[in-house]
N, C-alpha and C positions, 0 to 999 in steps of 0.2 A: 166280295163280301155279301152275305145274305142281306136282302132288303129288310128283313125283320129286325136287324140290329141298327141302333141309332148311329147317326153320324159321329156323335161324341165318342161312343164306345169304339167305333171303327178307328178314330184318331188315336185313342188310347192303346188299342191293340197293336196298331202299327208302330207307335212310339216304343212300346214295351216288348217288341218282338225278340230282341236279343236276350232280355231278361227272362221272358217266358220260355224261350228255347233252352236256356241253361237250367232253370229250375224244374223243367218238366222232362227234358230229353237227354241231359248229359249223364256221364258216368256217376257224377255226384248225386243226381236225382234218383239213380237206380242202385245206389250203394245200400249196404246193410247198416243202418244207423247204430246197431248194437255191436258191430265188429270192433273189438278192442284195439285192433291194429290201425284203425283209421286215424289219420292226422288231418283234422278238419279246420282249415283256415278260411272258409268261404264267407261266413257272415259273422256279425257281432253277437253271436250267441254264446251263452256260458258253456264251458267244457269242464267245469268243476261244480260241485254243489254250492248252492247259494249261501251267503253269510248267515249264520244261525241267528244273529240279532235281527235280521230282516224277518225271518220266520216268527220270532218271538213278538215282534211289533205287530205283525198281522194277526197273530193269535189273540193278542190283547184287544185289538180293534174289532175282531169278529164277534166278540161277546155283545149281544144286544143291550142297549141302554134304554130302550123304550120301543113302542110300537112302530115308530118311524125310522128305526135304525137302518132298515133295508128298503126304505122308500126311494122313489125316483129322486135323484139329487142333481143340483147344479153346483154352485160353488159354496161349500160349507165354510162358515166363518173361521173355524179353527185351522182349516187347510189354507185359506187365503192368508191368515196371519202368519203361519209357519213359512210359507213360500216368500212372503214379503220380508219377513225378518231375516231369512237366509240371504236374500238379495241385498238388503241393506248392509248386512255384516260383511259379505264377501266383496260387494261392488262399491260400497260407500256412496250409493245413490239412494235418495229417500223415496223408494217405492212405497205406495200406500196400499193397505190391505184391500181396499175396495177396487183397486186397479188390477187385481189378479183375477183372471177368469180361469178357473180350473177346467181342464179338458182331458179327453181320453188319449193322452200322449201327444207327441209332436205331430204325428200324421194329422190328427184332428185339429190341432192348433194351427197348422199351416193352411189347411183348407178353409177353416173358419175365418182366419185373417184375410185370406184372398177373397172369399165370398162377401165379406162385409164391406169391401171397398170397390169391387169390380162388377161392372155390368157386362152383358154379352158384347163382344167386339173389342173390349179393352185388351191391352197387351200387358203381359207380365214378363219381365226380364229375369233370366236365371243364368248361372255361370256353369260352364262346362270345362272339365269333367264334373258331372253333377252327382248328387244322390239320385238314384235312378228313378224316383217317383215324382220329381218336380214337374216334368212335362205332363204326366198323367193328371196330377192334381190341378194344374192350370187348365187343362182341357175340361176336366170335370167341373170346374167352376164357371165354365162358359166363356173364359177368356182365351186369348191366343198366346202361346209361349214364344218368347224371343230369346235365342241362345247367344251368349257372349263367351268367347273362348278365353281360357287362361293358358298362358304359354309355359310349357315345361322348359327347364327343370325347376324354375323358381316358383311358378304359379302365383306370381304377384297379383293382387287385386287389379283387374283391368279397368281402371276408372275411365280411361279414354275410350275403350270399347263400349262401356256402358253409356257414356255420353253420346257416342255415335249411334247407338241403337235406340235412343229415346225418340219417340215420335209424339204427335199430339194425342195419340191413343194410349200412351204408356200410363199405367195406373199404379204399378208396383214393381219393385225390384227385390228379388230374394237373394240374400247374402248368407252364406254358411261359414261361420268361423267359431272354433277350429273346423277346417274344411275337410269333409269326406268327399273324395278319397285321398287327398294329397297330404293331410295333416298340417296344412299351412294355417297360421294364426295371423290375421291382418293387423297391421300396425296402426297406432293412432293417426299417423300422418296419412296413410292410405284412406282411413275412414273419414278424416276431415275433408280430404279432396272429394270423396264420394258425396259427403253431405253438401258441399258447395255445388256440385253438379246437380244434385236433386233439387236443391233450393232454387237454383237459377232456372232449371227446366220447369219446375212447378210454376214459377212466376211467369215464364214465357207462355206456358200452356193455359194459364188462367185457372188451373185446378191442381190440387195437391197430388204429388206422386208419393206413395207410401213405401217405406222400407220394411220388409219382413225379414227379421233377423233370426235365422235358425241356429240356436245355440245349444243343440243337443249334447255337444261334446265340450261345453265350456268348463266342465270340472275334470276333464281328461286332458291335463296339460303337463308336459314333461319338463325336466331340467329346472324346476322351480320358476318356470317362465310366467310372465304376466298375461292376463287376458283382459281386453277392454271391449265392452259391448258396443256394437255399431249404434245401438239406441242412445248411447250417451252423446252422440254427435249430431243427431238429427231428430227433431221433435216428432215428426209424423212417422212413428215406428211402432212395430209390434215385436216384442221379445217372445219368441216361442221356445219352450223348454220341455224336456221329458226327463223323467227320473229313471227311464229304462237303461241309460248308459252308466250313470254314476253307481247304480246298484247292480248292474248287469242282470236285469230281470225284465227283458223286453216283452215277455208275455203278460206282465202285470202292468196294465196301461194306466198311467197317470202323468199329466203334465199341466202346463198352464200357458196362457197368453198374458203377458204383463204389459201394461201401458206405461210408458215412461212419464215421470212427473211433469216434464215440460210439454207433453202433448196437449194441444188446444182441445177444448170441448170434450174432455174425457168422460163426463157423465153421459153424454149422448152415445159415445162409443161403447161404454159398458153395456148399455141396453142393446145396442146393435149386435154385440158379440153373443149375448144370450139368445137373441132371435136367430142368429146364424147357426147356433148349435141346434136349434129346433129344425132349421131348414135342411140339415144333413141327417134327418130322420133319427135323431137321438144319438148318432154315433159320436157326436162331439161331447156328449155328456159323460162326466167322469165317474169312476168307480167309487162307491160310497165307502167301503172298508179301507181302501187305499187313502182316501181323504182323512178318515179318522186317525190313521196311523202316521200321517205326514209330519206331525211334530217330532216324532222319532226318526222317520226316514230321511228327512231333509238333511240331517247332520251325518248320515252314514255315507260311506263310499267304499268301493273296492280299493284294493291296495295299489295306488298309482305308482309307487316306487317299484313294486314288483312288476307291474306292466312296463315300466320304463326299462328295467333290467332285461325283460323279454325283448323289447324293441332293440336294445343294444346287442343282444345275442343274435337276433335274426339279421340285423344289419351287418354285423361282423361275419356271420356264417355265410350269408348270401354273397357278400363282396368277395370273400375268400374263394367261393365257388365260381367266381367270374361274372356274377350278375351286376349290371349297372342299376343303381337305385335312383329314382327321380326324387331327389331331395331326401332329407332326414326329417321325419314327421315331428312337429313341435307339439302335437296333440292328436287326439282321436285314437282309434284302435288299429290303424292301417299302415301298411307299407306298399309302395308301388315300384316293383322291379320291372325292367324290360325283359321280354322273352328272348332267349337265344335264337329263336326262329321268328319269322314274320307273322306266322299264323298263331295268334294267342289261343284260339279255341283248340286247335290241334295240340298245342303245347300243354294246355291244362289237362287235356285228355291223356297225354302221355304220363303226366304226374299221377293222374287218377288211377291208371293201371297199377301203380305201386301204392295205392291207398293214401296218397297225399292230394288233398283237395283244395284248390284255390279258385278265385273268381276271375274269369277272363276279362281283360281290360276292355274288350268290345262292349261289355255290359255297362261300363261307366264312360263310354265314348272316348276310350284311350286304347285303340287297337295296337297290338304289339307289346302290350304290358299285361301284368296280372296283379290283382290285389290280394294281399295277405292280411288276414285278421289276427291281431295279437291276442284275441281272447282264447285262442288255442292254448292248452296248458303246456307246462314246461316239458313234460314227457313227450308230447306231440312234437314240440320244437326239436328236441334232440333226436327223435326218430326220423324226422323229416329232413333235417339238414343234409345228411349224407345222400339222401335220395335226390334232393335238389341238385347236388353236385354231380351225381351220376347222370341225371337226365340232361344237364347242361353239357356235359362232355359228349353225350351221345348225339 
């Protein structure tokens, strides 16, 4: 690697090599995005036009109400109030408006949360298979990533593995529920066990270990199932949320970091979060117009029942074609089938030759599998299922 590139960036480039290779060199990377025959299951991107009420809310919020309408913003009080009210209503937990730090999506919320508690040399534990940017975010924060494996096909929360991975340098643990890419929602029993482990390790180390709860998909839950936030069980927690999933508008960046009401010294942490936003060169600072619209946006959601029907159709169709699925997702946008051949990258390229695009499992540390995004539309599903069957037979 060139000596002009920092060691941190070298680590990130090495960690993200499979991701960069796919998004820059694969058949998907060289496809014609406008080709109507594409069946794109790669990422959680919209394949249909956004909800009209979303557009109307932004149009209303765009009209300036004064000279500061488009000024540099941190957390607008009306946005904090809308986010806190939504959490209180859905979770039954008394989040306070002042404990909501608006950020530029979950990406910013995660890195701000990590930076505010981690010093260089600290360790941050994350779970594998992961969202593919956790390791990079930890490196970028100056901390060292520590991986704990989840075992297929159940992908239960590996509390024993987390306990074994904790050292005196451990400062944070990232938990993602509902979990991307497996769709697993962790149970209250698993979360209570995790809380006990973190409490005991914090006491043993003589400093707090923080829980960073990535809840990007907490409103994408199937079968009328319940969701309990890990932050309900452990006081030293950050709840990180983004509106990009529930609205299926990932390009419009808005989210928040919420401090649970039982967190000690919350006033000090509020100030620290704002300073951490500045420390990431303004990228943690949220969009002004999205904040003005949040009173309307927080109540909106894509059609979860329609997404569930698409899940069921894909599960049925892939199993009928002979694919083994690693579980049945309880939430998120994703399915994880095994490839019929060992080389998942070669297999996804075979599908791509027929204009069916999926993410190779190597990118999410699950070689031999592939990830299917349910944000593809129904026409893509029906066009792709016979191709999945043909390629499996071949």
